[in-house]
N, C-alpha and C positions, 0 to 999 in steps of 0.2 A: 624733112618737114618743110612745108611751104611757108614762105613769109606771110602768106595770106591767112594761115592758121593762127587764130588768136592765142596768145600765151596768157597764162595767169600767174600772178605772184600773190602769195599769202604772206602777210606780215604779222607775226605772232609775237606779242610782248611776253616775256617770261612771267611766271606766276609770282605771287606775293612772296617776298623774301624776308628773312629775319634781319633785324638790325643787330649787329654783333660787333665785337672787338676785332674780328678778323678784317683783313683788307677787303675793300669793296668787291674785288674780283672773287674772293673766296666765300662770300655770303651765301648760306644755304637757304632753301625754301622754308617759309613759315608753315605752320599747320594748315592755315587757310590756302596757301599755295599748293600744298600737297593734295588738297581736296579739289581745287579749281583746275589744275593742270589736266587731270583725266577727263573732266567735263569738257574742256576745250578740245581735247583729242577726240572725244565722241562727236562733238559738233562738227569738227573738221571731217571726220569719217562720214557723217550724215550728209555732208555737202556733195559727196560723190567724187571729189577731186582725188586723183591718184597722183601723188607727187613723184616726179622723176628725180628730184634732188632736194635735199634739205641742207641749208647752211645754218649752223648753230654757233653762237658765240661760245668761247671757251670758258666763260664765267660759270661758277658752280651752279648758280640759280637757273641759268638757261639750259645747262646740260641736264639738271634734274627735271626741269619742266618738260624737255623733249623726251626724256626717258619715260615719264609718266604719261605723256600725251600719245606717244607713238604706239604704246601698248593697246590703245583703243582703235587703232587704224587697221584696215584689212591687210595692208602691205606696208612693210618698212622700206622707205625710199633710201637710196644711197645717201649717206650723211657725211658731210664734211664739217669738222669743227674748225671754225675760222676765227683766228685771233683778231683780225681786223674789224670784226663786228663789235667788239667791246669798245665802248666810248667812240664809236664812229660818227662822224659828221654826216650831214645830208649828202654832201658831195662825195665823200668816201663810200657811202652806201650805194649811191647811183653808180659809181665806178665799179663796185663789186657786182652789181646787177649786170652791167655792161660786159663783164667777163664771163657770164654764164654761157656754157656751151650751147651751140645751135640745136642740138638734139633734145634739149630740155624744153618741154612744153609747160609744165607746171612746177613752179619753184616755191619752196617754203623757206622763209627766213625766220629764225627764232633769235630775237635780239632784245634791245633795251630802248627805253625812252631817254631822251626825246627823239632819238633816231627813228623808231618805228612810226611814230605819229608824223614826223616831218616827211618821211618818204611817202606815206599814204596820202598825206595832204598835197604834196608836191606832184605826185603822179596822177592824181584824180582830176583830170580835166572835165570829166563828166561824172554823172552818178545815176544810179538806178534807185528809184524810190527816195526814201528819206535818209539813206545811209550816211551821206555826207553831213547833213544837218545834225544827225545824232552823234557822229564822230566829233564834229566841231563843238557841239554843246557839251558832250560828256568827256572829252579828252580821249586818252588812250590808256585806260586802266590796266593793271596787271591781268594777264590771261586773255586780254582782248585780242581780236585779230581782224584784219581787213583783207578782202579779196578784191584784187584789181585785175581787170582784163586789159591786155596790151596788144596793139597791132604791131606787125613788123618783127624785127629781130631784137634780141637782147641788146645788141650794140647800139640800136637806135632808140633805146629807152631814154627819155628826157622828161623834163617838167611838162605836165599837162597832157601827156599823150594817152593816159589810161582812163578807164571807166571804173569807178568804185561800184562793185556789184553786190557786196555784202560787207556789213560791219557788225561784229558780235562782241558782246561783253558777258561775263558771268552773271551779270544782273539782269540780262534780257529775259 
């Protein structure tokens, strides 16, 4: 793949989770989350993006979100369950993105806030339409996702290099 070929990263926040006595890592999806996750999956399928790789946090709520969302997609991408996504800082998330293999054109990350919002905000040096204004105004609610186009290689991804081309929430 040429470095001139734009890459895309989709940042998907997990669906709504239960508040429970379990550890935070073990919290399952709430009923609303079980309804919203497939809707997010259908919206991702409608985008026409065929993911080469999905990185999913090991937390129960992210794994459940991915299981429900991926069933709506035409193809299941190679999926890696990545412990480092749980409670990852902005710097840790960018480091994970920088590790993405060069043959990956379209990357999906299923993770948590505040990380998903922080990465979307940090990478979006430009925007298409009102996506950035909507994301800034509405935050990054559960089941929301942002699509960012990136030039160059994954190793060259840094603050401000991307263009936010889509931002979607279940309330859109």
